[in-house]
Structure formats: C-alpha cells, structure tokens
C-alpha positions as CSV (number, residue, x, y, z in Angstrom):
1,M,2.7,-17.9,26.8
2,S,5.6,-16.9,29.0
3,D,6.4,-13.1,29.2
4,N,8.8,-13.3,26.3
5,N,7.3,-15.9,24.0
6,F,4.5,-15.3,21.5
7,D,2.7,-17.0,18.7
8,L,3.6,-14.1,16.4
9,I,6.1,-11.3,16.5
10,V,5.7,-8.5,13.9
11,I,8.8,-6.4,13.2
12,G,7.6,-2.9,12.1
13,A,4.4,-1.1,13.0
14,G,3.6,0.5,9.7
15,P,0.3,-0.2,7.8
16,G,1.1,-3.8,7.0
17,G,2.6,-4.5,10.4
18,Y,-0.1,-3.2,12.6
19,H,-2.8,-4.8,10.4
20,A,-1.0,-8.1,10.7
21,A,-0.7,-7.8,14.4
22,I,-4.4,-6.8,15.0
23,R,-5.6,-9.6,12.6
24,G,-3.5,-12.1,14.4
25,A,-4.8,-11.1,17.8
26,Q,-8.4,-11.2,16.5
27,L,-7.8,-14.8,15.5
28,G,-6.6,-15.8,19.0
29,L,-2.8,-15.5,18.6
30,T,-0.5,-14.0,21.2
31,V,1.1,-11.1,19.4
32,A,4.0,-8.7,19.9
33,I,5.0,-5.9,17.6
34,V,8.4,-4.2,17.5
35,E,8.8,-0.6,16.5
36,K,11.8,1.8,16.8
37,D,11.4,4.4,19.5
38,D,11.4,7.8,18.0
39,G,11.2,9.6,21.4
40,S,7.5,10.5,21.0
41,G,6.4,8.1,23.7
42,I,4.5,5.8,21.4
43,G,7.3,5.2,18.9
44,G,6.9,5.5,15.1
45,L,3.5,3.7,15.1
46,G,2.0,3.9,11.6
47,G,5.3,3.8,9.8
48,V,6.1,6.0,6.9
49,C,2.5,6.2,5.8
50,L,1.0,7.8,8.8
51,N,4.1,9.8,9.9
52,W,6.0,10.8,6.8
53,G,4.0,9.6,3.8
54,C,0.4,9.1,2.8
55,I,-1.3,11.0,5.6
56,P,0.7,14.2,6.1
57,S,1.2,14.5,2.3
58,K,-2.5,14.3,1.7
59,S,-3.1,16.8,4.4
60,L,-0.8,19.3,2.6
61,L,-2.3,18.5,-0.7
62,K,-5.7,19.4,0.7
63,N,-4.2,22.8,1.7
64,A,-2.9,23.2,-1.9
65,E,-6.3,22.4,-3.4
66,L,-8.0,25.0,-1.2
67,L,-5.3,27.5,-1.9
68,N,-5.6,27.1,-5.6
69,Q,-9.4,27.5,-5.3
70,M,-9.0,30.7,-3.2
71,K,-6.7,32.3,-5.8
72,N,-9.9,32.9,-7.8
73,P,-12.4,33.7,-5.0
74,E,-14.9,35.4,-7.3
75,K,-15.4,32.1,-9.1
76,W,-16.7,30.7,-5.9
77,G,-18.7,33.7,-4.8
78,F,-16.1,35.0,-2.3
79,N,-14.4,38.3,-1.9
80,F,-11.2,38.4,0.1
81,K,-9.1,41.3,1.2
82,D,-5.4,40.8,2.0
83,F,-5.6,37.1,1.5
84,S,-2.4,35.1,2.3
85,A,-1.3,31.5,2.8
86,D,0.9,30.3,5.6
87,M,2.9,27.2,4.7
88,S,4.1,26.7,8.3
89,K,0.6,26.5,9.6
90,A,-0.3,23.9,6.9
91,V,2.7,21.8,8.1
92,D,1.5,22.2,11.7
93,R,-1.9,20.9,10.6
94,S,-0.4,17.9,8.8
95,R,1.6,17.0,11.9
96,K,-1.5,17.2,14.1
97,V,-3.4,14.9,11.7
98,S,-0.5,12.4,11.8
99,K,-0.2,12.5,15.6
100,K,-3.9,11.9,16.1
101,L,-4.0,8.8,13.8
102,T,-0.8,7.4,15.4
103,Q,-2.4,7.7,18.8
104,G,-5.4,5.8,17.4
105,I,-3.1,2.9,16.4
106,D,-1.6,2.9,19.9
107,Y,-5.2,2.5,21.2
108,L,-6.0,-0.3,18.8
109,L,-2.8,-2.3,19.9
110,K,-3.8,-2.0,23.5
111,K,-7.4,-2.9,22.8
112,N,-6.3,-6.1,21.1
113,K,-3.8,-6.9,23.8
114,I,-0.8,-6.7,21.5
115,F,2.5,-6.3,23.3
116,L,4.5,-3.3,22.0
117,I,8.2,-3.6,22.1
118,K,10.1,-0.3,21.5
119,G,13.5,-0.7,19.9
120,S,15.4,-2.1,16.9
121,A,14.9,-5.8,16.2
122,T,17.5,-8.3,15.0
123,L,16.7,-11.8,13.9
124,K,18.6,-14.4,15.9
125,S,16.8,-17.5,14.4
126,S,13.5,-18.3,12.7
127,T,11.9,-18.4,16.2
128,S,13.7,-15.6,18.2
129,V,14.2,-11.9,17.9
130,N,16.6,-9.6,19.9
131,V,15.4,-6.1,20.9
132,N,17.5,-3.9,23.2
133,D,19.5,-6.9,24.4
134,D,16.4,-8.8,25.3
135,T,15.4,-12.0,23.5
136,F,11.8,-12.8,22.5
137,G,10.6,-16.1,21.3
138,A,8.1,-16.5,18.4
139,K,6.5,-19.4,16.6
140,N,6.2,-17.1,13.6
141,I,7.8,-13.9,12.5
142,I,6.5,-11.2,10.1
143,I,9.0,-8.8,8.8
144,A,7.4,-5.4,8.0
145,T,10.3,-3.0,8.2
146,G,9.4,-0.9,5.2
147,A,11.7,1.1,3.0
148,R,13.4,4.5,2.8
149,P,14.0,7.0,0.0
150,R,16.8,6.3,-2.4
151,S,19.5,8.7,-3.2
152,L,21.4,9.1,-6.5
153,P,25.2,8.9,-6.8
154,D,25.8,12.6,-7.2
155,L,22.7,13.6,-5.3
156,E,23.0,12.2,-1.8
157,I,20.2,13.4,0.5
158,D,21.7,16.0,2.9
159,K,18.4,17.2,4.4
160,E,19.2,20.8,3.7
161,I,19.5,21.4,0.0
162,I,18.9,17.8,-1.3
163,L,15.7,16.5,0.2
164,S,13.8,13.3,0.5
165,S,10.0,13.4,0.8
166,R,10.4,13.4,4.6
167,E,12.2,16.7,4.7
168,A,9.9,18.2,2.1
169,L,6.9,17.5,4.4
170,E,8.5,19.7,7.1
171,L,9.5,22.7,5.0
172,R,7.9,25.7,6.6
173,N,9.1,28.3,4.1
174,K,8.6,27.8,0.4
175,P,11.8,27.6,-1.7
176,E,11.7,30.1,-4.6
177,T,12.9,27.4,-7.0
178,L,12.7,23.6,-6.6
179,A,13.9,20.8,-8.8
180,I,12.1,17.5,-8.4
181,I,14.0,14.5,-9.7
182,G,11.5,11.8,-10.7
183,A,8.0,12.4,-12.1
184,S,6.1,9.5,-10.7
185,A,3.5,9.8,-8.0
186,I,5.7,11.4,-5.3
187,G,7.3,13.8,-7.6
188,C,4.0,14.9,-9.2
189,E,2.2,15.3,-5.9
190,F,4.9,17.5,-4.5
191,A,5.1,19.5,-7.7
192,Y,1.4,20.3,-7.3
193,Y,1.8,21.2,-3.6
194,F,4.8,23.5,-3.9
195,N,3.5,25.1,-7.1
196,A,0.3,26.1,-5.3
197,Y,2.4,28.0,-2.7
198,G,4.2,29.9,-5.4
199,T,7.5,27.9,-5.8
200,E,8.8,27.7,-9.3
201,V,8.9,23.9,-9.8
202,T,10.8,22.0,-12.4
203,L,10.3,18.3,-12.9
204,F,13.0,16.0,-14.3
205,E,12.2,12.5,-15.6
206,I,14.6,10.1,-17.3
207,M,11.7,8.3,-19.1
208,D,10.0,9.9,-22.1
209,R,7.0,11.1,-20.1
210,I,5.8,12.0,-16.6
211,V,4.0,9.3,-14.6
212,P,5.6,6.7,-17.0
213,K,3.7,3.7,-15.6
214,E,0.3,5.2,-16.6
215,D,-1.3,5.2,-20.0
216,E,0.4,7.6,-22.4
217,E,-2.8,9.6,-22.8
218,I,-2.9,10.2,-19.0
219,S,0.7,11.3,-19.0
220,K,0.1,13.8,-21.8
221,E,-3.0,15.1,-20.1
222,L,-1.3,15.6,-16.8
223,Q,1.6,17.3,-18.5
224,R,-0.8,19.7,-20.2
225,H,-2.4,20.6,-16.9
226,F,1.0,21.1,-15.2
227,R,2.0,23.4,-18.0
228,K,-1.1,25.5,-17.4
229,Q,-0.3,25.6,-13.7
230,G,3.2,26.8,-14.4
231,I,5.0,23.6,-13.6
232,N,8.0,23.0,-15.8
233,T,8.6,19.4,-17.1
234,N,11.7,17.9,-18.6
235,T,11.3,14.3,-19.8
236,A,13.8,12.0,-21.4
237,T,16.3,14.0,-19.4
238,H,19.7,13.0,-18.1
239,I,21.5,15.0,-15.3
240,N,25.2,15.1,-16.2
241,K,26.7,17.2,-13.5
242,V,25.7,18.5,-10.0
243,T,27.4,21.5,-8.4
244,K,26.3,22.4,-4.8
245,S,27.1,25.6,-2.9
246,A,26.1,26.5,0.7
247,T,22.7,27.7,-0.4
248,Q,21.9,26.5,-3.9
249,I,22.5,23.7,-6.3
250,T,23.2,23.8,-10.1
251,L,22.2,21.0,-12.4
252,E,23.7,20.4,-15.8
253,F,21.3,18.3,-17.9
254,E,20.7,17.0,-21.4
255,N,17.3,16.9,-23.1
256,S,16.9,15.7,-26.7
257,G,20.6,16.3,-27.4
258,E,20.4,19.9,-26.0
259,K,22.6,20.7,-23.0
260,K,21.2,23.1,-20.4
261,V,22.1,24.5,-16.9
262,S,19.7,25.6,-14.2
263,T,20.2,26.6,-10.5
264,F,17.7,25.8,-7.7
265,D,17.3,26.5,-4.0
266,K,16.4,22.9,-3.3
267,V,16.3,19.5,-5.0
268,L,13.7,16.9,-4.0
269,L,14.4,13.3,-4.9
270,G,11.5,11.1,-5.9
271,V,13.5,8.2,-7.5
272,G,12.2,5.2,-5.6
273,I,13.0,3.4,-2.4
274,K,15.4,0.9,-1.0
275,P,14.4,-1.7,1.5
276,N,15.0,-1.7,5.3
277,S,16.4,-5.2,5.1
278,D,19.9,-4.4,6.2
279,N,21.0,-4.7,9.9
280,L,18.1,-7.0,10.5
281,G,20.0,-10.3,10.5
282,I,18.3,-11.9,7.5
283,E,21.6,-13.2,6.3
284,T,21.8,-15.2,9.5
285,L,18.7,-17.1,8.6
286,G,19.5,-17.3,4.8
287,I,16.4,-15.4,3.8
288,N,16.3,-14.9,0.0
289,I,16.5,-11.3,-1.2
290,N,16.6,-10.0,-4.8
291,K,19.5,-8.0,-6.3
292,N,18.1,-4.7,-4.8
293,G,17.8,-6.1,-1.3
294,F,14.0,-6.7,-1.3
295,I,12.8,-9.8,0.5
296,E,11.4,-12.5,-1.8
297,I,8.0,-13.9,-0.9
298,D,5.3,-16.2,-2.3
299,E,1.6,-15.4,-2.7
300,Y,1.0,-16.0,1.1
301,M,3.9,-13.7,2.1
302,R,6.1,-16.6,3.1
303,T,9.9,-16.3,2.7
304,N,12.0,-19.3,1.9
305,V,12.5,-19.8,5.7
306,N,9.8,-21.7,7.4
307,G,7.8,-19.5,9.8
308,V,9.2,-16.3,8.6
309,F,7.0,-13.9,6.5
310,A,7.6,-10.5,4.9
311,I,5.1,-7.8,3.9
312,G,4.9,-4.3,2.7
313,D,7.6,-2.1,1.1
314,V,10.4,-4.4,2.2
315,T,9.2,-6.9,-0.3
316,G,9.3,-4.4,-3.2
317,K,6.0,-5.7,-4.7
318,L,4.0,-2.5,-4.9
319,P,4.9,0.1,-2.3
320,L,1.4,1.3,-1.3
321,A,-0.2,1.2,2.1
322,H,-3.4,-0.6,1.0
323,V,-1.2,-3.4,-0.5
324,A,0.6,-3.7,2.8
325,F,-2.8,-3.9,4.6
326,D,-3.8,-6.9,2.5
327,Q,-0.4,-8.6,2.7
328,G,-0.5,-8.2,6.5
329,I,-3.9,-9.8,6.8
330,I,-3.0,-12.6,4.5
331,A,0.2,-13.4,6.5
332,A,-1.6,-13.3,9.8
333,E,-4.5,-15.5,8.6
334,F,-2.0,-18.0,7.2
335,V,-0.2,-18.1,10.6
336,A,-3.5,-18.7,12.3
337,G,-4.2,-21.7,10.2
338,K,-6.9,-20.1,8.0
339,N,-7.0,-20.4,4.3
340,P,-6.5,-16.9,2.9
341,E,-6.6,-16.0,-0.7
342,G,-3.0,-15.1,-1.7
343,I,-1.9,-12.3,-4.1
344,D,-0.3,-13.5,-7.3
345,D,-0.9,-10.5,-9.5
346,Y,-0.1,-7.1,-8.1
347,Q,-1.2,-5.3,-11.3
348,Q,-4.8,-5.9,-10.3
349,I,-4.5,-3.6,-7.4
350,P,-5.7,0.1,-7.6
351,R,-3.2,2.9,-7.4
352,C,-3.6,6.7,-7.3
353,T,-1.6,9.9,-7.8
354,Y,-3.0,12.9,-5.9
355,S,-1.9,15.5,-8.3
356,S,-4.3,17.9,-10.0
357,P,-6.0,16.4,-11.9
358,Q,-5.9,13.2,-9.8
359,I,-5.1,9.9,-11.4
360,A,-6.5,6.4,-10.6
361,S,-5.6,3.2,-12.4
362,I,-5.7,-0.5,-12.2
363,G,-4.4,-3.3,-14.3
364,I,-2.3,-3.1,-17.4
365,T,-2.0,0.0,-19.7
366,E,-3.2,0.1,-23.3
367,E,0.4,-0.1,-24.5
368,E,0.9,-3.3,-22.4
369,A,-2.3,-4.8,-23.8
370,K,-1.0,-4.2,-27.3
371,I,2.3,-5.8,-26.6
372,K,0.6,-8.8,-25.0
373,G,-1.8,-9.1,-27.9
374,I,-4.8,-8.7,-25.7
375,N,-8.1,-7.3,-27.2
376,Y,-9.4,-4.3,-25.3
377,L,-12.0,-1.6,-25.4
378,I,-11.7,2.1,-24.7
379,G,-14.7,3.7,-23.0
C-alpha cells in the first residue's frame, strides 16, 4: 500500500461506517475512513447515532424516566423537599455521554490501524476518492454517508422555532408548548421527554393512529398511556396553514372534517429522513438511486457499480443503527472475499420505540398477516 492507496475506503464514520472499517481491518484489509471535520478534533465519529441520535436521546429519556418516578417519591419510599429538575444539566450529561463514546471509536480506529481522513469526500471513479483536494485510491469503496431530517414545504427547519431532532436534543429550557409533527418513533420519544419536563405536548400524525407501523393494538395502548400522561394526540390530521411570528408558530389543521387552530412556542419535525447522497459524485459513476435519492443495493450491499457498496441510512432500507452495523460487516466481509449471509428481508429485524411504555417489535403486523393470508397465533 502506498500512502494514498487502500484496499477499502469507507465514506462516513457512523455506526455502519466504523463497523465496516473495523471488520475490514480485522480481515487484513488496508482501510481508510473519511469523516467530515466538525471542529472537535476527532470529527463526527459515530455519526448521527452517537452524536445527535440514539445515544444522546436515550440519555435524555433516562432523565425523563427518573423525573417521572420522582414526581411521586412516596411511592418509592422517598421524601423530597424543594425538588426540581434542570433540563440544561440533563443536556450536559447527554453531551458528555456522546463525547465519551465518540472518543472510544477514535481509539478503536487507531487500535485497528485504520487511517482517518477528515473532510468531505467526492467520488471521482469507482477506485478513487477526493478529500480536501487530495486523491485517495481504493480497490473498494463503501458509502456510509447517512441521512438528515426532512422538512415539509411550509415547515422548513429554521433551528429556532421549527426544529429537527438535533436542535431538540440541545434545548436547555423547556418550551411551554410544543407541536410534534409525526408520531412515529422519534416523535413519540420526544413527546415523552418534553412532557416529563412539563411542556404541553401535542402530537400530529397524518395516518389514522400513532406509531402507524406497529400493530393497531399497540398504537391504541400507547395513545391511552399518552392521554394519561397529558400528551395530546391528533391522528388522521392534515396541517393546512402555517403562520410564524418571531417567537411562536400557529398551525391551522383539520381533523375528521373539523378545522382547528393552535399556537405553539416550538415545532419539532419527525417526518422522516432524506439521504446524504447529494454532492457525493454518485452521478459521475452512474450509481442507481431510487426516486427519493436513496442508493439502491442488493443483499450484500453492492450497488450497480462494481467495487462500490452502500450501507446504513443512505440506502433507505431501515434507518436503525443495528441495521447499519450488520450491513457494514456484510459489506466488509464481502470485500475481503468471505461468504457472508446477506440481508434480503428487513422486516425480520427488531425495532424499538423508547416511549413510556416502550415498544419492541419484529416481523409483520397482525393486519399485514391478514392481508397476506398468513395463519397466526396471538399469545
């Protein structure tokens, strides 16, 4: 290997990317990994999951859980005087947790002799990558650039009043009122968190129930618990008009034919993601993407271009960290000439929502089983 040539270059050091890089190095490949420099000294190692997703959000949700328990201290045999909760300190704790784990990834990359390149990558060919005006050669390339929160036409994220999950993770003072657009995992988790700290939370969902990808019974049970906790839910709801002032936002919406108007301090969008496949140079190589910009792959994470693979959220398969882990390992093992078992059914992968109560599921729902004519048992 010359200084700028590797068996494998991984673009993106999120969960899938660093797992792919480490597995490749373990199998004897010379590996480089590219990650944008965020000014921290070690870049954004860990991607959205460690920095602005799974890890900090679960840290905050733990705070919310403890806070809810301490609201009834007598139940647990405690007696508090002048009890209070500091959201800012909860955020500080979550940032420390993320930083510690990110430093751990930096250590693992060094331990496995993986060359870290800081900067934005551009594909020049199926065997070369440009970063900061330098060109690096690769026998194989794995694209692991992830995705970012999606906005809506009249609700563009401004980071002040209209927030993505990233900005929500850094809020140090609770908003008095919060609208959350989208009642899937992200929306429901943040609803639980902000409600625990005393924010009046209202969920909006265009489908006819919250967590619409889960079994109907689960949706109904979670909605019942949310109602007990004081979380407002609006399902089968369309937002017709948005009016934003310097400090608040007003939503005009329609639910079951009834038109309503509500004003909020903040709006949090949880309406899905869009891939970080732009400005990457994939059009230069002719890599196939779907209508939403996600990179198309086969069961071994191969794109239609020989030697180029894609993993994680940029593929749009199932945007979960543990999915990216497996995809990264499969891609690296394939590059190393092993015979990994591919993934051809993403429904057979566990998924969770860390609300209260928490939800875990795998496979198809009861409704899907009925539609497909599959016999099933309810236990």
